[in-house]
C-alpha positions in Angstrom: 0.0 0.0 0.0 1.4 3.5 -0.9 1.8 6.2 1.7 -1.0 8.3 0.2 -3.5 5.4 0.3 -2.3 4.5 3.8 -3.0 8.1 5.0 -6.3 8.2 3.2 -7.4 4.8 4.6 -8.8 6.0 7.8 -7.3 8.2 10.5 -5.6 11.1 8.7 -8.8 13.2 8.3 -9.9 12.4 11.8 -6.3 13.2 13.0 -6.5 16.7 11.5 -10.1 17.2 12.7 -9.0 16.4 16.3 -6.1 18.8 16.0 -8.5 21.5 14.7 -10.9 21.0 17.6 -7.9 21.3 20.0 -6.9 24.5 18.2 -10.4 26.0 18.7 -10.2 25.2 22.4 -6.8 27.0 22.6 -8.3 30.1 21.0 -11.3 30.0 23.4 -8.9 29.5 26.4 -6.7 32.4 25.2 -9.6 34.7 24.8 -11.1 33.7 28.2 -7.8 34.0 30.1 -7.0 37.4 28.6 -10.6 38.6 29.4 -10.3 37.6 33.0 -6.7 39.0 33.4 -7.7 42.4 31.8 -10.9 42.6 33.8 -8.8 42.2 37.0 -6.6 45.2 36.1 -7.3 48.3 38.3 -7.7 50.6 35.3 -11.1 51.8 34.2 -11.8 52.0 30.5 -14.2 54.9 30.8 -11.7 56.9 32.8 -9.0 56.2 30.1 -11.4 57.4 27.4 -12.2 60.6 29.3 -8.5 61.3 30.0 -7.7 60.7 26.3 -10.1 63.4 25.3 -9.5 65.8 28.3 -9.2 65.8 32.0 -12.7 64.5 32.5 -13.6 67.4 34.8 -17.2 68.5 34.6 -18.3 65.5 32.5 -22.0 64.9 32.7 -22.7 61.7 34.8 -25.4 60.8 32.4 -22.8 60.8 29.6 -20.5 58.6 31.7 -23.4 56.1 32.4 -24.2 56.1 28.6 -20.6 55.3 27.8 -20.5 52.5 30.3 -23.8 51.1 28.9 -22.5 51.4 25.3 -19.5 49.1 26.2 -21.6 46.9 28.5 -19.4 47.9 31.4 -22.5 48.3 33.6 -23.5 44.7 33.2 -22.4 41.7 35.3 -19.1 40.0 34.4 -20.7 37.0 32.8 -22.8 39.2 30.5 -19.8 41.3 29.6 -17.9 38.1 28.7 -20.7 36.7 26.6 -21.0 40.0 24.7 -17.3 40.1 24.1 -17.1 36.4 23.1 -20.0 36.8 20.6 -18.3 39.9 19.1 -14.9 38.1 18.9 -16.4 35.1 17.1 -17.5 37.6 14.4 -14.0 39.2 14.4 -15.1 42.3 16.2 -12.9 43.2 19.3 -14.4 46.6 19.8 -12.7 50.0 19.4 -9.4 51.3 20.7 -10.0 53.2 24.0 -7.6 56.2 23.3 -8.3 56.6 19.6 -11.8 55.2 19.0 -10.6 53.3 15.9 -11.8 49.7 15.3 -9.3 47.1 16.8 -9.6 45.0 13.6 -8.5 47.9 11.5 -5.5 48.7 13.7 -4.4 45.1 13.6 -5.0 44.8 9.9 -2.8 47.9 9.2 0.0 46.6 11.4 -0.1 42.9 10.5 1.4 43.0 7.0 4.7 44.6 8.2 5.1 42.0 11.0 4.2 39.1 8.7 6.9 40.3 6.2 9.4 40.5 9.1 8.6 37.1 10.6 8.4 35.3 7.2 11.8 36.5 6.1 13.2 35.8 9.6 11.8 32.3 9.5 13.3 31.6 6.1 16.7 32.8 7.2 16.5 30.8 10.4 15.6 27.6 8.6 18.2 28.1 5.9 21.1 29.1 8.0 20.2 27.0 11.1 19.6 23.9 9.0 22.7 24.6 6.9 24.8 25.0 10.0 23.5 21.7 11.5 24.1 19.8 8.2 27.6 21.2 7.8 28.6 20.5 11.4 27.5 16.9 11.2 28.8 16.3 7.7 32.4 17.4 8.1 34.9 14.8 9.3 37.4 17.4 10.6 36.9 17.5 14.3 38.2 21.1 15.0 35.8 22.5 12.4 32.9 20.4 13.7 33.5 21.6 17.2 33.7 25.2 16.1 30.5 25.0 14.2 28.7 23.3 17.0 29.7 26.1 19.4 27.9 28.7 17.3 24.2 27.7 18.2 24.6 28.1 22.0 26.2 31.5 21.4 23.3 32.6 19.2 20.8 31.4 21.8 22.5 33.2 24.7 23.0 36.6 23.0 20.2 39.1 23.7 18.1 40.0 20.7 18.3 43.8 21.3 22.1 43.6 21.5 22.3 41.8 18.1 20.1 44.5 16.6 22.3 47.3 18.1 25.5 45.7 16.7 24.0 45.3 13.3 22.8 48.9 13.3 26.3 50.1 14.3 28.1 48.1 11.7 25.9 48.0 8.7 23.8 51.2 9.1 25.9 53.8 10.8 29.4 52.8 9.6 29.0 50.9 6.3 25.7 52.6 5.5 24.5 49.6 3.6 21.0 49.4 5.1 18.6 52.0 6.6 18.6 52.1 10.4 14.8 52.7 10.9 11.5 52.6 9.1 9.4 50.4 6.8 10.6 51.6 3.4 11.2 48.7 1.2 13.1 45.5 1.4 16.5 47.0 2.5 14.8 48.3 5.7 13.7 44.7 6.4 17.1 43.0 6.2 18.7 43.9 9.5 15.5 43.4 11.6 15.0 40.0 9.9 18.5 38.9 10.7 18.2 40.1 14.3 15.0 38.1 14.8 16.4 35.1 12.9 19.6 34.7 15.0 18.0 33.1 18.2 15.5 31.1 16.2 18.1 29.7 13.8 20.4 28.9 16.7 17.7 26.8 18.3 16.9 25.0 15.0 20.7 24.3 14.5 21.1 23.1 18.0 18.2 20.6 17.9 18.8 19.4 14.4 22.5 18.9 14.9 21.9 16.8 18.1 19.3 14.6 16.3 21.5 14.2 13.2 24.4 13.1 15.4 22.1 10.6 17.1 20.8 9.4 13.7 24.4 8.7 12.5 24.7 6.2 15.4 21.5 4.4 14.4 21.4 0.9 12.8 19.8 2.0 9.6 22.7 4.3 8.9 25.1 1.4 9.5 23.1 -0.6 7.0 23.2 2.2 4.4 27.0 2.5 4.9 27.3 -1.3 4.3 25.4 -0.9 1.1 28.1 1.6 -0.1 26.0 4.8 0.0 28.0 8.0 0.3 28.0 10.3 3.3 26.1 13.1 1.6 23.3 10.7 0.4 23.0 9.1 3.8 22.8 12.6 5.4 20.1 14.0 3.1 18.0 10.8 2.5 18.1 9.0 5.8 19.5 11.0 8.7 17.9 14.3 7.8 14.4 12.8 7.4 14.4 11.3 10.9 16.3 14.1 12.6 14.0 16.8 11.3 10.9 15.5 13.2 11.8 17.2 16.5 12.6 20.4 14.5 9.0 20.4 13.3 7.9 20.5 16.9 10.3 23.3 17.7 8.9 25.3 14.7 5.4 25.3 16.2 6.8 26.6 19.5 9.2 29.2 18.2 6.5 31.0 16.2 5.2 32.4 19.5 8.7 33.4 20.4 9.2 35.2 17.1 6.0 37.2 17.6 7.3 38.1 21.1 10.7 39.0 19.7 9.0 41.2 17.1 8.1 43.6 19.9 11.8 44.2 20.7 13.0 44.2 17.1 10.4 46.6 15.9 11.1 48.9 18.8 14.9 48.8 18.1 14.4 49.5 14.4 11.4 51.8 14.8 9.2 49.7 12.6 5.4 50.1 12.5 4.0 46.6 13.1 2.3 44.3 15.6 5.2 44.7 18.0 5.0 48.5 18.0 1.2 48.3 18.3 1.6 46.0 21.3 4.0 48.3 23.0 1.7 51.4 22.5 -1.4 49.5 23.6 0.2 48.2 26.8 1.5 51.7 27.6 -2.0 53.2 27.1 -3.8 50.3 28.8 -5.8 49.9 25.6 -7.7 46.7 26.7 -9.6 45.9 23.5 -6.4 46.1 21.4 -4.4 44.0 23.9 -7.1 41.4 23.8 -7.2 41.4 20.0 -3.4 41.0 19.9 -3.6 38.1 22.4 -6.2 36.3 20.3 -4.2 37.0 17.1 -1.1 35.5 18.6 -3.0 32.4 19.7 -4.5 32.1 16.2 -1.1 32.2 14.5 0.2 29.6 17.0 -2.8 27.3 16.3 -2.5 27.6 12.5 1.2 26.9 12.5 0.9 23.9 14.8 -2.0 22.6 12.7 0.2 22.8 9.6 3.0 21.0 11.5 0.6 18.3 12.7 -0.5 17.8 9.0 3.1 17.4 8.0 4.0 14.9 10.7 2.4 11.8 9.1 3.9 12.7 5.7 7.4 12.9 7.2 7.1 9.9 9.5 4.5 7.3 8.3 4.6 5.7 11.8 2.5 8.5 13.1 -0.2 7.7 10.6 -0.1 4.0 11.5 -0.5 4.9 15.2 -3.5 7.1 14.4 -5.2 4.4 12.5 -4.6 1.9 15.3 -6.1 4.4 17.8 -9.2 4.9 15.6 -9.6 1.2 15.1 -9.5 0.7 18.9 -12.2 3.4 19.5 -14.4 1.8 16.8 -14.2 -1.7 18.1 -17.7 -3.0 19.2 -17.6 -5.2 22.2 -19.0 -8.7 21.7 
């Protein structure tokens, strides 16, 4: 039976459906937790609105009451939660407290810049992290291998903002090869992307190199060597395939870290994106925007992990077989 027919023959669709249901639960949990945490904050949204438009002195109490009723702030907590949840399901997270603009519009305007940054950073992290791991485990010269294997721990330990400042000093202020700030074109994206890719690529290289080294000690590699296969072919066709499975798991985890790192990177390079919006919203205690950003981060995390879960059975058919066995056990009818 081919791999495609094996995946289609029960289990794969249910496997993805179960992962999708888990993703919906994660989104609901993220929204609920953020709602509770933001509700417990001592700040008052109405007071923030009044202070954003003035000092709030002499404001008609009836206007204050109407403003609270408009945002359901005069209702019990459960009612507020149900209203907020219903709006969130429709993609409506309300309006920004200081500016009055729709949260969805603010996020939609900032999201493309951050997506460009994280996409390029991810590509750089995979290419250079994976290349470093392959090179360090392929070379037979021990000093070079040890030198290459020492680079990932260094990349993980170096603070992201420090990397950004060094890149600015060398390539912007001295060499003047790339702009230091702004969102103008691809050149302005290069240094921020490298800054964000360094810790992520170091993690990829560290995990992949460790698993490739373990794969080289496996019996199937010894069998491939006995058949006369070359080192490069064994590395790419056998060792890499098995060693890359833990890296897929790491990819799902590091997406959240890249979004968090975007806050620092976009601040260092003065880029207008989700990170900058997060910083401004936290400083202004803009609760609707903060909650929308939390749900957005959870949505990205869920989608990336769903893609990773879909790839797992394609890379390792054993996962598909385990899923079919699990489905078979649940469908057994007792005699």
